[in-house]
ROZA-201890 format. One record per atom (N, C-alpha, C): atom name; residue number from 0; x, y, z. Coordinates in steps of 0.001 Angstrom, whole numbers. Example, Ala and Ser with C-alpha at 12.3 -4.5 7.8 and 13.67 -1.06 7.14 Angstrom:
BEGIN
{"N",0,{13190,-5690,7800}}
{"CA",0,{12300,-4500,7800}}
{"C",0,{13200,-3300,7800}}
{"N",1,{12850,-2250,7080}}
{"CA",1,{13670,-1060,7140}}
{"C",1,{12900,30,7870}}
This chain:
BEGIN
{"N",0,{960,-1329,-200}}
{"CA",0,{-254,84,-36}}
{"C",0,{972,1008,34}}
{"N",1,{633,2308,-1020}}
{"CA",1,{1447,3379,-1018}}
{"C",1,{663,4598,-397}}
{"N",2,{1389,5181,660}}
{"CA",2,{659,6326,1361}}
{"C",2,{1309,7529,661}}
{"N",3,{389,8406,511}}
{"CA",3,{973,9628,-127}}
{"C",3,{440,10714,1111}}
{"N",4,{1930,11644,968}}
{"CA",4,{1666,12742,2012}}
{"C",4,{686,13873,1559}}
{"N",5,{529,13944,424}}
{"CA",5,{-279,14924,-38}}
{"C",5,{-1709,14861,221}}
{"N",6,{-2227,15685,1101}}
{"CA",6,{-3547,15424,1316}}
{"C",6,{-4171,17048,1950}}
{"N",7,{-4559,17521,902}}
{"CA",7,{-5472,18733,1449}}
{"C",7,{-6102,19137,2574}}
{"N",8,{-6929,17976,2497}}
{"CA",8,{-7988,17751,3777}}
{"C",8,{-7463,18162,5223}}
{"N",9,{-6029,17509,5121}}
{"CA",9,{-5638,17734,6534}}
{"C",9,{-5608,19275,6772}}
{"N",10,{-5262,20339,5821}}
{"CA",10,{-5757,21707,6086}}
{"C",10,{-7115,22150,6110}}
{"N",11,{-8013,21375,5371}}
{"CA",11,{-9131,22113,5096}}
{"C",11,{-10144,21618,6717}}
{"N",12,{-9538,20905,7217}}
{"CA",12,{-10312,20611,8822}}
{"C",12,{-9607,21493,9785}}
{"N",13,{-8517,22233,9452}}
{"CA",13,{-7993,23736,10213}}
{"C",13,{-8827,24865,9638}}
{"N",14,{-9428,24981,8590}}
{"CA",14,{-10082,26294,8077}}
{"C",14,{-9412,26699,6999}}
{"N",15,{-8386,26124,6317}}
{"CA",15,{-7912,26402,5008}}
{"C",15,{-8728,26126,4200}}
{"N",16,{-8863,26833,3179}}
{"CA",16,{-9282,26686,1731}}
{"C",16,{-8305,26621,397}}
{"N",17,{-8904,25551,-283}}
{"CA",17,{-8255,25773,-1668}}
{"C",17,{-8602,26823,-2551}}
{"N",18,{-7293,27709,-2906}}
{"CA",18,{-7803,28889,-3444}}
{"C",18,{-8283,28583,-5118}}
{"N",19,{-8075,27165,-5654}}
{"CA",19,{-9053,26557,-6661}}
{"C",19,{-10123,26079,-6458}}
{"N",20,{-10595,26423,-5595}}
{"CA",20,{-11765,25355,-4886}}
{"C",20,{-11582,24211,-4478}}
{"N",21,{-12172,22924,-5451}}
{"CA",21,{-11635,21431,-5120}}
{"C",21,{-10469,21253,-5945}}
{"N",22,{-10173,21617,-6877}}
{"CA",22,{-9313,21438,-8093}}
{"C",22,{-7824,21230,-7347}}
{"N",23,{-6810,20243,-7706}}
{"CA",23,{-5729,19970,-7539}}
{"C",23,{-4982,19966,-8765}}
{"N",24,{-3690,20703,-8790}}
{"CA",24,{-3257,20741,-10240}}
{"C",24,{-2452,19401,-10213}}
{"N",25,{-2655,18531,-11271}}
{"CA",25,{-1953,17170,-11475}}
{"C",25,{-1333,17118,-13036}}
{"N",26,{78,17137,-13011}}
{"CA",26,{1097,17206,-14183}}
{"C",26,{1241,15748,-14551}}
{"N",27,{1080,14910,-13885}}
{"CA",27,{1459,13096,-14221}}
{"C",27,{2861,13082,-13224}}
{"N",28,{3856,14237,-13192}}
{"CA",28,{4942,14325,-12378}}
{"C",28,{4913,14774,-11218}}
{"N",29,{3636,15554,-10841}}
{"CA",29,{3496,16406,-9697}}
{"C",29,{2257,16375,-9243}}
{"N",30,{1827,16993,-8257}}
{"CA",30,{259,17487,-7975}}
{"C",30,{645,18805,-6575}}
{"N",31,{-307,19719,-6954}}
{"CA",31,{134,20786,-5993}}
{"C",31,{-1364,21531,-5940}}
{"N",32,{-1245,22287,-4828}}
{"CA",32,{-2523,22782,-4509}}
{"C",32,{-2023,24243,-3424}}
{"N",33,{-2763,25333,-3605}}
{"CA",33,{-2292,26332,-2585}}
{"C",33,{-3420,26604,-1561}}
{"N",34,{-3089,26589,-420}}
{"CA",34,{-4388,26334,844}}
{"C",34,{-4183,27843,1030}}
{"N",35,{-5256,28542,1388}}
{"CA",35,{-5135,30016,2122}}
{"C",35,{-5948,29845,3458}}
{"N",36,{-5384,30348,4408}}
{"CA",36,{-5700,30237,5945}}
{"C",36,{-6832,31389,6096}}
{"N",37,{-7855,31238,6896}}
{"CA",37,{-8831,32351,7166}}
{"C",37,{-8476,33584,7504}}
{"N",38,{-7279,33636,7989}}
{"CA",38,{-6222,35018,8276}}
{"C",38,{-5443,35155,7173}}
{"N",39,{-5738,34661,5771}}
{"CA",39,{-4836,34997,4459}}
{"C",39,{-3385,34529,4254}}
{"N",40,{-2955,33572,5257}}
{"CA",40,{-1716,33037,5252}}
{"C",40,{-1767,31650,4263}}
{"N",41,{-963,31981,3188}}
{"CA",41,{-770,30596,2261}}
{"C",41,{443,29792,2321}}
{"N",42,{-115,28482,2103}}
{"CA",42,{571,27417,1921}}
{"C",42,{660,26773,621}}
{"N",43,{1625,26360,-86}}
{"CA",43,{1661,25843,-1250}}
{"C",43,{1944,24405,-876}}
{"N",44,{1207,23225,-970}}
{"CA",44,{1256,21718,-958}}
{"C",44,{1720,21360,-2263}}
{"N",45,{3179,20419,-2547}}
{"CA",45,{3400,19791,-3211}}
{"C",45,{3750,18546,-3587}}
{"N",46,{3758,17751,-4365}}
{"CA",46,{4080,16248,-4111}}
{"C",46,{5012,16047,-5676}}
{"N",47,{6117,15480,-5713}}
{"CA",47,{6750,15350,-6551}}
{"C",47,{6795,13588,-7034}}
{"N",48,{6225,13408,-8056}}
{"CA",48,{6138,11958,-8257}}
{"C",48,{7047,11212,-9294}}
{"N",49,{7941,10355,-8696}}
{"CA",49,{8860,9621,-9488}}
{"C",49,{8371,8337,-10215}}
{"N",50,{8726,8224,-11284}}
{"CA",50,{8297,6972,-12160}}
{"C",50,{8901,6007,-12056}}
């Protein structure tokens, strides 16, 4: 079983919102999402995928 560290739901449970709604940028070699807190602090989540 492969466990991915990329999980925007961890931050949404703390009040963060995805800047792109529910969309996650998936290029095939990476996934990315910009999460914004209620106070305006932004965190960019990224996972690089090795094939």
